[in-house]
C-alpha positions as CSV (number, residue, x, y, z in Angstrom):
1,X,-22.8,13.2,9.9
2,X,-26.2,12.2,10.6
3,X,-29.0,12.6,8.0
4,X,-32.3,13.3,9.8
5,X,-34.6,10.4,9.0
6,X,-31.7,7.5,9.0
7,X,-31.9,6.8,12.9
8,X,-34.2,8.4,14.7
9,X,-37.9,7.4,14.4
10,X,-40.3,9.5,12.3
11,X,-41.8,12.2,14.1
12,X,-45.8,12.4,14.5
13,X,-45.8,15.9,14.2
14,X,-46.0,18.2,11.3
15,X,-42.5,18.4,10.6
16,X,-42.6,15.0,9.5
17,X,-42.9,16.1,5.9
18,X,-40.4,18.5,6.2
19,X,-37.9,16.2,7.7
20,X,-38.6,13.6,5.2
21,X,-37.6,16.3,2.6
22,X,-34.5,17.0,4.1
23,X,-33.6,13.8,4.5
24,X,-34.4,13.1,0.7
25,X,-32.4,16.2,-0.4
26,X,-29.5,15.1,1.7
27,X,-29.3,11.5,0.3
28,X,-29.5,13.4,-3.2
29,X,-26.4,15.7,-1.8
30,X,-24.4,12.3,-0.6
31,X,-25.2,9.9,-3.7
32,X,-23.8,13.1,-6.0
33,X,-20.7,12.8,-3.7
34,X,-20.5,9.2,-4.1
35,X,-20.6,9.8,-7.8
36,X,-18.1,12.4,-7.7
37,X,-16.1,9.9,-5.5
38,X,-16.6,7.3,-8.2
39,X,-15.4,9.8,-10.9
40,X,-12.4,10.7,-8.9
41,X,-11.5,6.7,-8.7
42,X,-11.6,6.5,-12.3
43,X,-10.5,3.2,-13.6
44,X,-11.1,0.7,-17.0
45,X,-14.8,1.1,-18.3
46,X,-16.9,-1.8,-18.3
47,X,-20.3,-0.5,-20.0
48,X,-22.6,-3.2,-18.7
49,X,-21.7,-2.1,-15.4
50,X,-23.4,1.0,-13.7
51,X,-20.5,2.0,-11.0
52,X,-18.4,2.0,-14.5
53,X,-20.6,4.0,-16.4
54,X,-19.7,6.5,-13.9
55,X,-16.1,6.6,-14.5
56,X,-16.0,6.5,-18.1
57,X,-13.7,9.2,-18.5
58,X,-11.3,10.8,-16.0
59,X,-11.9,14.2,-16.8
60,X,-15.8,14.2,-16.6
61,X,-17.9,16.5,-14.8
62,X,-20.8,15.6,-12.3
63,X,-23.3,18.4,-12.5
64,X,-26.3,18.7,-9.9
65,X,-29.8,19.5,-10.8
66,X,-29.2,19.8,-14.9
67,X,-31.1,18.4,-17.7
68,X,-34.2,18.0,-15.4
69,X,-32.6,15.3,-13.6
70,X,-31.2,15.3,-10.3
71,X,-27.2,14.8,-11.9
72,X,-25.3,15.0,-14.9
73,X,-22.5,13.2,-16.1
74,X,-20.8,15.2,-18.8
75,X,-17.8,15.0,-20.8
76,X,-15.5,17.9,-21.5
77,X,-17.6,18.4,-24.5
78,X,-20.3,19.1,-22.8
79,X,-21.8,16.0,-24.1
80,X,-24.1,13.5,-21.8
81,X,-22.4,10.6,-20.5
82,X,-25.2,9.9,-18.1
83,X,-28.0,11.3,-16.3
84,X,-28.6,10.2,-12.8
85,X,-31.8,10.3,-10.5
86,X,-32.4,9.7,-7.0
87,X,-35.5,7.7,-5.2
88,X,-35.1,8.0,-1.3
89,X,-37.1,6.9,1.5
90,X,-36.0,6.9,5.3
91,X,-37.5,3.3,5.4
92,X,-36.3,2.7,2.2
93,X,-36.2,-1.5,2.2
94,X,-40.5,-1.5,3.3
95,X,-41.3,1.0,0.4
96,X,-40.7,-1.0,-3.1
97,X,-40.6,1.2,-6.3
98,X,-43.8,0.0,-8.1
99,X,-44.8,0.1,-11.7
100,X,-46.5,3.2,-11.9
101,X,-43.3,4.9,-10.1
102,X,-40.9,3.0,-12.2
103,X,-42.8,4.8,-15.5
104,X,-42.4,8.0,-14.3
105,X,-38.6,8.0,-13.9
106,X,-38.9,6.4,-17.4
107,X,-40.8,9.7,-18.8
108,X,-38.8,11.6,-16.9
109,X,-35.8,10.6,-18.5
110,X,-37.3,10.7,-21.9
111,X,-38.3,14.3,-21.4
112,X,-34.7,15.3,-20.3
113,X,-33.1,13.7,-23.3
114,X,-35.6,15.1,-25.7
115,X,-35.3,18.6,-24.3
116,X,-31.7,18.4,-24.9
117,X,-31.6,17.2,-28.1
118,X,-29.2,14.4,-27.1
119,X,-31.4,11.7,-27.1
120,X,-28.9,9.5,-29.2
121,X,-25.7,10.9,-27.3
122,X,-26.4,9.5,-23.7
123,X,-24.5,6.9,-22.7
124,X,-26.0,5.7,-19.6
125,X,-29.4,6.4,-17.8
126,X,-28.8,5.7,-13.8
127,X,-31.3,5.2,-11.4
128,X,-29.8,5.4,-7.8
129,X,-32.3,4.8,-4.8
130,X,-32.2,2.8,-1.3
131,X,-35.6,1.2,-2.3
132,X,-36.1,-1.9,-3.9
133,X,-37.8,-2.5,-7.2
134,X,-41.4,-4.2,-6.1
135,X,-42.3,-7.6,-8.3
136,X,-44.5,-5.4,-10.6
137,X,-41.8,-3.2,-11.4
138,X,-39.3,-5.8,-12.3
139,X,-41.7,-7.5,-14.2
140,X,-42.3,-4.1,-16.5
141,X,-38.7,-4.1,-16.8
142,X,-38.3,-7.5,-17.7
143,X,-40.7,-7.4,-20.2
144,X,-39.0,-4.3,-21.9
145,X,-35.6,-5.7,-21.5
146,X,-36.8,-9.2,-23.1
147,X,-39.3,-7.7,-25.7
148,X,-42.5,-9.3,-24.2
149,X,-45.7,-7.6,-24.5
150,X,-47.0,-5.6,-21.4
151,X,-50.3,-4.1,-20.5
152,X,-48.6,-0.9,-19.9
153,X,-45.9,-1.0,-23.0
154,X,-48.7,-2.0,-25.5
155,X,-48.2,-4.5,-28.1
156,X,-44.5,-3.1,-28.8
157,X,-46.5,-0.2,-30.3
158,X,-44.2,2.7,-31.8
159,X,-45.5,5.2,-29.2
160,X,-44.0,2.8,-26.5
161,X,-40.8,2.4,-28.2
162,X,-38.7,4.9,-26.7
163,X,-40.3,3.7,-22.9
164,X,-39.4,0.4,-23.8
165,X,-35.6,1.5,-24.8
166,X,-35.2,3.3,-21.8
167,X,-36.2,0.6,-19.9
168,X,-33.7,-1.8,-21.0
169,X,-31.2,1.0,-21.1
170,X,-32.0,1.9,-17.5
171,X,-29.1,0.9,-14.6
172,X,-30.3,0.7,-11.2
173,X,-28.1,1.1,-8.5
174,X,-28.6,0.5,-5.1
175,X,-27.1,3.0,-2.6
176,X,-27.7,3.8,1.2
177,X,-26.6,6.6,3.2
178,X,-24.1,4.7,5.1
179,X,-22.4,3.6,2.0
180,X,-22.4,7.1,0.6
181,X,-20.9,8.2,3.6
182,X,-18.0,5.1,3.7
183,X,-16.9,5.7,0.0
184,X,-16.2,9.7,1.1
185,X,-14.6,8.1,4.3
186,X,-12.4,5.8,2.3
187,X,-11.7,8.5,-0.6
188,X,-10.6,10.8,2.1
189,X,-8.4,8.2,3.8
190,X,-6.7,7.6,0.9
191,X,-5.6,10.7,0.9
192,X,-4.1,10.6,4.2
193,X,-6.6,12.5,6.4
194,X,-7.0,11.7,10.0
195,X,-10.3,10.8,11.2
196,X,-11.2,14.1,12.4
197,X,-10.0,15.8,9.1
198,X,-12.4,13.3,7.5
199,X,-15.5,14.4,9.2
200,X,-14.3,18.2,8.3
201,X,-13.5,17.1,4.8
202,X,-17.3,15.8,3.9
203,X,-18.8,18.5,5.7
204,X,-16.9,20.8,3.4
205,X,-17.9,18.8,0.6
206,X,-21.9,18.3,1.4
207,X,-21.8,22.3,2.2
208,X,-20.3,23.0,-1.2
209,X,-22.8,21.0,-2.9
210,X,-26.0,22.2,-0.7
211,X,-24.7,25.9,-1.3
212,X,-24.3,25.6,-5.5
213,X,-27.1,23.2,-5.9
214,X,-29.3,25.1,-8.0
215,X,-26.3,26.3,-10.2
216,X,-24.4,24.5,-12.9
217,X,-22.0,23.2,-10.7
218,X,-19.2,20.9,-12.1
219,X,-17.1,18.4,-10.2
220,X,-14.3,16.6,-11.8
221,X,-12.0,14.3,-10.0
222,X,-9.4,16.9,-8.8
223,X,-12.3,19.1,-7.4
224,X,-13.6,16.3,-5.5
225,X,-10.2,15.8,-3.9
226,X,-9.4,19.5,-2.9
227,X,-13.1,19.9,-1.3
228,X,-12.5,17.0,1.1
229,X,-9.1,17.9,1.8
230,X,-9.2,21.6,1.6
231,X,-5.8,21.4,-0.1
232,X,-5.2,22.3,-4.1
233,X,-2.3,20.0,-4.6
234,X,-3.6,17.0,-2.7
235,X,-2.3,13.4,-3.9
236,X,-3.4,9.9,-2.8
237,X,-0.7,8.3,-0.7
238,X,-1.8,4.7,-1.6
239,X,1.5,2.3,-2.2
240,X,0.1,2.0,-5.6
241,X,0.3,5.8,-6.1
242,X,3.3,6.4,-4.7
243,X,5.5,3.2,-5.9
244,X,7.0,5.6,-8.6
245,X,8.2,8.0,-6.1
246,X,9.4,5.5,-3.7
247,X,11.5,4.1,-6.9
248,X,13.1,7.6,-7.8
249,X,13.7,7.9,-4.0
250,X,16.0,4.8,-4.4
251,X,17.9,5.9,-7.5
252,X,18.3,9.2,-6.2
253,X,19.9,7.5,-3.4
254,X,21.9,5.5,-5.7
255,X,23.2,8.5,-7.5
256,X,24.0,10.5,-4.1
257,X,26.2,7.3,-3.2
258,X,27.8,7.1,-6.8
259,X,26.9,3.6,-7.5
260,X,26.2,1.8,-11.1
261,X,23.4,-0.6,-10.3
262,X,23.9,-2.6,-13.7
263,X,27.6,-3.1,-12.7
264,X,27.5,-3.7,-8.8
265,X,27.8,-7.2,-7.4
266,X,25.3,-8.4,-5.4
267,X,26.1,-9.0,-1.9
268,X,25.4,-12.6,-0.5
269,X,24.3,-11.2,2.7
270,X,21.6,-9.0,1.5
271,X,20.2,-11.8,-1.0
272,X,20.0,-14.0,1.8
273,X,17.7,-11.7,4.0
274,X,14.8,-13.5,5.3
275,X,11.8,-12.7,7.7
276,X,12.3,-8.8,7.5
277,X,9.2,-8.1,9.0
278,X,9.9,-9.8,12.1
279,X,12.8,-7.7,12.9
280,X,12.2,-4.0,14.4
281,X,15.8,-3.1,13.5
282,X,18.0,-4.3,11.2
283,X,21.5,-3.6,11.7
284,X,24.2,-3.5,8.8
285,X,27.6,-3.3,10.1
286,X,31.1,-3.3,8.2
287,X,34.4,-1.9,8.2
288,X,34.9,1.3,6.0
289,X,34.9,0.1,2.5
290,X,32.9,-3.1,2.5
291,X,30.4,-1.7,0.7
292,X,27.6,-0.9,3.3
293,X,25.8,2.0,1.6
294,X,25.7,0.0,-1.5
295,X,24.6,-3.0,-0.4
296,X,22.0,-1.1,1.7
297,X,20.9,0.4,-1.8
298,X,20.4,-3.2,-3.2
299,X,18.4,-3.9,-0.2
300,X,16.0,-1.5,-0.9
301,X,16.0,-2.1,-4.8
302,X,15.5,-6.0,-4.1
303,X,12.2,-5.2,-1.8
304,X,10.7,-2.8,-4.6
305,X,11.7,-5.2,-7.3
306,X,10.1,-8.1,-5.5
307,X,6.8,-6.6,-5.1
308,X,7.0,-5.6,-1.3
309,X,5.9,-1.6,-2.1
310,X,7.5,-0.1,1.1
311,X,7.1,3.5,1.4
312,X,10.8,3.6,1.5
313,X,12.9,7.0,3.0
314,X,16.7,6.2,2.2
315,X,18.6,8.9,3.8
316,X,22.3,9.5,5.6
317,X,22.0,9.9,9.2
318,X,23.7,13.3,9.1
319,X,20.7,14.5,7.3
320,X,18.1,13.5,9.3
321,X,16.1,15.7,11.3
322,X,12.7,15.8,13.0
323,X,10.9,16.6,9.7
324,X,12.8,13.8,7.3
325,X,10.0,11.5,7.4
326,X,6.9,14.0,7.8
327,X,8.3,16.1,4.8
328,X,8.1,13.0,2.7
329,X,4.7,12.3,3.5
330,X,3.9,16.0,2.7
331,X,5.9,15.6,-0.6
332,X,3.8,12.1,-1.2
333,X,0.7,14.4,-0.7
334,X,1.3,17.5,-1.7
335,X,0.7,19.6,1.4
336,X,2.7,21.2,3.8
337,X,2.1,20.1,7.4
338,X,3.0,20.5,10.9
339,X,3.0,16.8,11.6
340,X,5.5,14.8,13.8
341,X,6.7,11.6,12.3
342,X,4.4,9.4,14.2
343,X,1.5,11.5,12.6
344,X,3.0,11.3,9.5
345,X,3.1,7.7,9.6
346,X,-0.5,7.5,10.9
347,X,-1.5,9.2,7.7
348,X,0.3,6.6,5.7
349,X,-1.2,3.8,7.2
350,X,-4.7,5.0,6.7
351,X,-4.1,5.9,3.2
352,X,-3.4,1.9,3.0
353,X,-5.9,0.2,5.2
354,X,-5.7,-2.9,3.3
355,X,-2.1,-3.5,3.1
356,X,0.1,-5.6,5.3
357,X,2.3,-4.1,8.1
358,X,5.2,-2.6,7.9
359,X,4.1,0.3,5.8
360,X,7.5,1.9,5.7
361,X,10.8,0.9,5.7
362,X,13.2,3.6,7.0
363,X,16.9,3.0,5.8
364,X,19.5,5.5,7.8
365,X,23.1,4.9,6.4
366,X,26.4,5.8,8.0
367,X,24.8,6.1,11.3
368,X,28.6,6.2,12.7
369,X,29.2,9.5,10.9
370,X,26.5,11.5,12.7
371,X,28.2,12.4,16.1
372,X,31.3,13.9,14.1
373,X,29.7,15.6,11.0
374,X,26.1,16.6,12.9
375,X,25.6,16.7,16.3
376,X,22.2,18.4,16.1
377,X,20.8,15.1,14.1
378,X,21.6,12.9,17.4
379,X,18.3,14.2,19.2
380,X,16.1,13.3,16.5
381,X,17.5,10.6,15.2
382,X,17.8,9.0,19.0
383,X,14.1,10.0,19.1
384,X,13.2,7.8,16.0
385,X,14.7,5.0,16.9
386,X,13.4,4.9,20.7
387,X,9.8,5.5,19.3
388,X,10.4,3.0,16.5
389,X,11.7,0.4,18.8
390,X,8.8,1.0,21.6
391,X,6.3,0.8,18.8
392,X,7.3,-2.6,17.6
393,X,7.9,-4.0,21.1
394,X,4.3,-3.0,21.9
395,X,3.1,-4.1,18.3
396,X,5.0,-7.8,19.1
397,X,3.7,-8.1,22.3
398,X,0.2,-7.9,20.9
399,X,0.6,-9.7,18.3
400,X,0.7,-7.3,15.3
401,X,3.4,-6.0,13.2
402,X,4.7,-2.6,13.8
403,X,3.6,0.2,11.4
404,X,7.5,0.6,10.3
405,X,10.8,-1.0,10.6
406,X,14.3,0.5,10.1
407,X,17.5,-0.2,8.8
408,X,20.8,1.5,9.9
409,X,24.5,1.0,8.8
410,X,27.2,1.8,10.6
411,X,30.9,0.2,11.1
412,X,30.2,-1.6,14.4
413,X,27.1,-1.9,16.5
414,X,28.8,-0.6,19.1
415,X,28.6,2.9,17.7
416,X,24.7,2.5,17.3
417,X,24.6,1.1,21.2
418,X,26.7,4.1,21.9
419,X,24.1,6.6,20.8
420,X,21.4,4.4,22.9
421,X,23.1,3.9,25.7
422,X,24.6,7.3,25.9
423,X,21.1,9.0,25.6
424,X,20.1,6.6,28.6
425,X,18.2,4.1,26.4
426,X,19.5,0.2,25.4
427,X,17.8,-2.8,23.5
428,X,16.0,-4.4,25.9
429,X,15.5,-7.6,23.4
430,X,18.2,-7.5,21.4
431,X,18.0,-10.8,20.2
432,X,15.2,-9.3,18.1
433,X,17.2,-7.0,16.3
434,X,18.5,-8.4,12.8
435,X,22.5,-8.2,12.6
436,X,23.9,-8.3,9.0
437,X,27.9,-8.1,8.8
438,X,29.5,-7.2,5.8
439,X,32.8,-8.3,4.8
440,X,35.2,-7.7,1.8
441,X,33.9,-9.6,-1.3
442,X,34.2,-13.3,-1.4
443,X,35.8,-15.0,-4.1
444,X,33.0,-15.5,-5.8
445,X,31.3,-11.7,-5.4
446,X,34.9,-11.0,-6.9
447,X,34.3,-13.4,-10.0
448,X,30.8,-11.8,-10.5
449,X,31.9,-8.4,-10.3
450,X,34.4,-8.8,-12.8
451,X,31.7,-10.6,-14.9
452,X,29.6,-7.4,-14.6
453,X,32.3,-5.0,-15.7
454,X,33.9,-4.0,-19.0
455,X,37.3,-5.1,-18.0
456,X,39.9,-5.7,-20.7
457,X,40.0,-8.9,-21.8
458,X,43.1,-10.3,-20.5
459,X,43.1,-8.0,-17.3
460,X,39.4,-10.1,-16.6
461,X,40.8,-13.3,-17.4
462,X,43.5,-13.1,-14.9
463,X,41.1,-12.0,-12.2
464,X,38.6,-14.7,-13.1
465,X,41.6,-17.5,-13.6
466,X,42.8,-16.5,-9.9
467,X,39.4,-16.9,-8.4
468,X,38.6,-20.4,-10.0
469,X,41.9,-21.3,-8.8
470,X,41.2,-20.2,-5.4
471,X,37.9,-22.2,-5.0
472,X,39.1,-25.3,-6.4
473,X,42.2,-24.8,-3.5
474,X,39.8,-24.2,-0.8
475,X,37.4,-27.7,-1.3
476,X,39.6,-29.4,-3.9
477,X,36.7,-29.9,-6.4
478,X,36.3,-28.4,-10.0
479,X,35.5,-25.1,-9.9
480,X,31.9,-24.0,-10.3
481,X,30.9,-22.4,-13.9
482,X,28.4,-20.2,-12.1
483,X,31.0,-17.1,-13.0
484,X,29.8,-18.0,-16.9
485,X,33.6,-18.6,-17.6
486,X,35.4,-21.5,-18.9
487,X,39.2,-20.1,-19.1
488,X,42.7,-21.9,-19.7
489,X,44.9,-21.5,-16.6
490,X,46.3,-18.0,-16.6
491,X,49.4,-16.7,-14.4
492,X,48.5,-16.5,-10.9
493,X,47.9,-12.9,-9.0
494,X,49.9,-11.8,-6.2
495,X,48.3,-12.2,-2.9
496,X,48.8,-8.4,-2.2
497,X,47.1,-7.7,-5.2
498,X,44.1,-10.1,-4.9
499,X,43.5,-9.3,-1.6
500,X,43.1,-5.7,-2.2
501,X,40.5,-6.5,-4.9
502,X,38.6,-8.0,-2.5
503,X,37.8,-4.6,-1.0
504,X,34.9,-3.0,-2.5
505,X,36.0,0.5,-2.3
506,X,39.1,-0.5,-3.8
507,X,37.4,-2.5,-6.3
508,X,35.6,0.3,-7.6
509,X,38.7,2.3,-7.6
510,X,40.2,-0.2,-9.5
511,X,37.2,-0.9,-12.6
512,X,36.9,2.6,-13.1
513,X,40.5,3.3,-14.1
514,X,40.7,4.0,-17.4
515,X,44.8,3.1,-18.2
516,X,44.3,-0.6,-19.1
517,X,48.1,-1.5,-19.1
518,X,47.7,0.0,-15.6
519,X,45.2,-2.5,-14.3
520,X,47.1,-5.4,-16.0
521,X,50.1,-4.7,-14.3
522,X,48.7,-4.3,-10.8
523,X,47.1,-7.8,-11.5
524,X,50.6,-8.9,-12.3
525,X,51.9,-7.4,-8.7
526,X,54.1,-4.9,-10.1
527,X,55.6,-2.8,-8.0
528,X,55.2,0.8,-9.7
529,X,51.9,-0.1,-10.4
530,X,51.1,-0.9,-6.9
531,X,52.5,2.4,-5.9
532,X,50.4,4.3,-8.3
533,X,47.4,2.7,-7.2
534,X,48.0,3.2,-3.2
535,X,48.7,7.0,-4.4
536,X,45.0,6.9,-6.5
537,X,43.4,5.3,-3.4
538,X,44.9,7.7,-0.9
539,X,43.6,10.4,-3.2
540,X,39.9,9.3,-3.0
541,X,40.4,9.4,0.9
542,X,42.0,13.3,0.6
543,X,39.2,14.2,-1.4
544,X,36.4,13.1,1.0
545,X,38.5,14.5,3.7
546,X,38.2,17.8,2.3
547,X,34.3,17.4,2.1
548,X,33.8,16.2,5.6
549,X,36.7,17.7,7.7
550,X,37.6,20.8,5.7
551,X,40.6,19.7,5.4
552,X,42.9,20.5,2.2
553,X,44.6,18.2,0.4
554,X,48.1,19.7,0.5
555,X,47.7,19.8,4.5
556,X,46.2,16.4,4.5
557,X,49.0,14.9,2.5
558,X,51.4,16.4,4.6
559,X,50.2,14.6,7.5
560,X,49.8,11.5,5.6
561,X,53.2,11.4,4.5
562,X,54.8,11.6,7.9
563,X,52.6,9.2,9.4
564,X,53.3,6.6,7.1
565,X,56.8,7.5,7.7
566,X,56.8,7.3,11.4
567,X,54.9,3.8,11.1
568,X,57.2,2.7,8.8
569,X,60.2,3.4,11.0
570,X,58.4,1.1,14.2
571,X,58.3,-2.1,14.9
572,X,55.1,-2.2,15.6
573,X,52.0,0.0,14.2
574,X,51.6,3.3,16.0
575,X,49.3,3.2,18.8
576,X,45.6,4.0,18.6
577,X,44.6,7.6,18.3
578,X,47.3,9.5,20.5
579,X,50.5,8.6,18.2
580,X,48.4,9.5,15.1
581,X,47.6,12.9,16.6
582,X,51.1,13.5,17.9
583,X,52.6,13.0,14.5
584,X,50.0,14.9,12.7
585,X,50.4,17.6,15.0
586,X,54.4,17.4,14.7
587,X,54.1,18.2,10.9
588,X,52.9,21.9,11.5
589,X,50.0,21.1,8.7
590,X,47.2,19.8,11.1
591,X,45.3,21.2,14.5
592,X,44.8,18.6,17.3
593,X,41.0,18.4,16.3
594,X,41.8,18.2,12.6
595,X,44.3,15.1,13.7
596,X,41.5,13.6,15.5
597,X,39.0,14.2,12.6
598,X,41.5,12.7,10.2
599,X,42.0,9.4,12.1
600,X,37.9,8.9,12.5
601,X,37.5,9.4,8.6
602,X,40.6,7.1,8.0
603,X,39.0,4.7,9.7
604,X,35.4,5.4,8.5
605,X,36.9,4.9,4.7
606,X,38.8,1.9,4.9
607,X,42.3,3.2,4.9
608,X,43.3,2.2,8.2
609,X,41.8,-0.9,10.3
610,X,42.5,-1.5,14.4
611,X,42.6,-5.2,14.1
612,X,43.3,-4.9,18.3
613,X,42.3,-2.5,20.9
614,X,45.0,-0.1,20.9
615,X,46.8,-0.2,17.4
616,X,45.9,0.7,13.6
617,X,47.6,-0.8,10.6
618,X,47.3,0.2,7.1
619,X,44.4,-1.9,5.7
620,X,45.2,-2.2,2.1
621,X,48.0,-4.9,1.6
622,X,50.0,-2.9,-0.8
623,X,49.9,0.4,1.0
624,X,51.4,-1.4,4.1
625,X,54.1,-2.4,1.9
626,X,54.5,0.8,0.0
627,X,53.2,3.3,2.6
């Protein structure tokens, strides 16, 4: 928006006066809007600061042409918080305000206060101008503030007392048209407006003020944003303003994957993660049941707790769609849009111009589950990954950081590569990906998990003693006291039981079991207890199978029993997929498709593993023994 009189030289025709008047009027309009933005940006009051006087109350109102002044700031009770007068000149720097003009301003404020019957209630009197005070005006003002005699103020006479007080109270704020426009642009950007939308928003706000300039029109902090954006529900999307929302998103994600953060051990691989911004893609891999989802949640939580206020979007790959990112930004802004994810990220970055990249972290869990569970999600995911990778490459080549980084979890990196390679795209520079491989608990991690949990004392003692014993056996030194325990030796835990406890998914089942006698019997290695936990673990798999593959529990158990018997009868494990499917079909409980889905979910869940290319085996030691 170009204001007449600010760029072109003054006309030498009879239109000079009209154009100057229009420029001054628009200066008042933009100055009022600038005050309104100050109200919208309300912060901590600082009574000695003119800017802060305009932000005394977040619920105050700006009114144009009120009480004989250009604008007034009112409280909800209509008490005057500030009276505002504007003084503008097209060549402001060459037209200083002199003594007589300053006194006219003072008399104007004096009259307004008297007429409004609020002479003792006004908090601030503010002169907003693009012109400097002349030397004589400065002398007049300094005399009033310091109590020195002055010819225009008399010798401390009673009749001049009001003028002295007003001059002492008067706050003078310099404001150029460029500054006013910039304030509006910055406010609009915080609301996520794109450049062309900013221009439209400023025109809308100024038009509103122009149309109602002679009416008792209020502008509160919400109304300013509504006029700039055209949306009644608009909100800021700065990192600070969305931090609570981001934390809630991460917390909801934790509830979705059913974890208890207070009792979840910190994984070493995640805790040691460094140079996050240097990687465009982070790949978190690990077998089923190694705790990838939990580690991903820890990853997000650590970033937020460390003050790295990313706008995080945690989601399951199977739930992703073209609208996932735009919907997130829309929910933050309080509007509905037709944005692509690229435009949505652009809005987020515009609102955080002072923040360093990356501005967003997109966490996609269980990418390997997309193909069997939601074929429609593959296309949008491929488009997202390609786009983010291309953006990362372009930014890297230009010496910049990417707007967003993505972290994905899947069992094997090959499954991520399959999606890309199968769709005709591969990593051009794989070394720029950050790879984190999750495995079963280390001894120390298991010890920390026990410390965090409310296990029966005798059970906890046995596990902690075994942990310390194994650490000592590894390096031949005295066990560290990092576990926070100083235990007397306890009977060892049989290898089959201990190795099972190192598997995060089984540990979750074990620690939440409410039968302390069964827990103690398990760590003692009693066959009946191990068989019972094998059944409980398989039960959790059957429940998941029903949720994902829609295979009911009775048919699933029938097929699993036959597969276990066939596996036990062979001198070698069953071959990869064909033997599993053949045995499952032979029971009459499952179709060929259902049998294939069961095999896939058994891998994902961690019931079975494939240590060699063509064979599988039960993953948990005691299942191998008793299955």
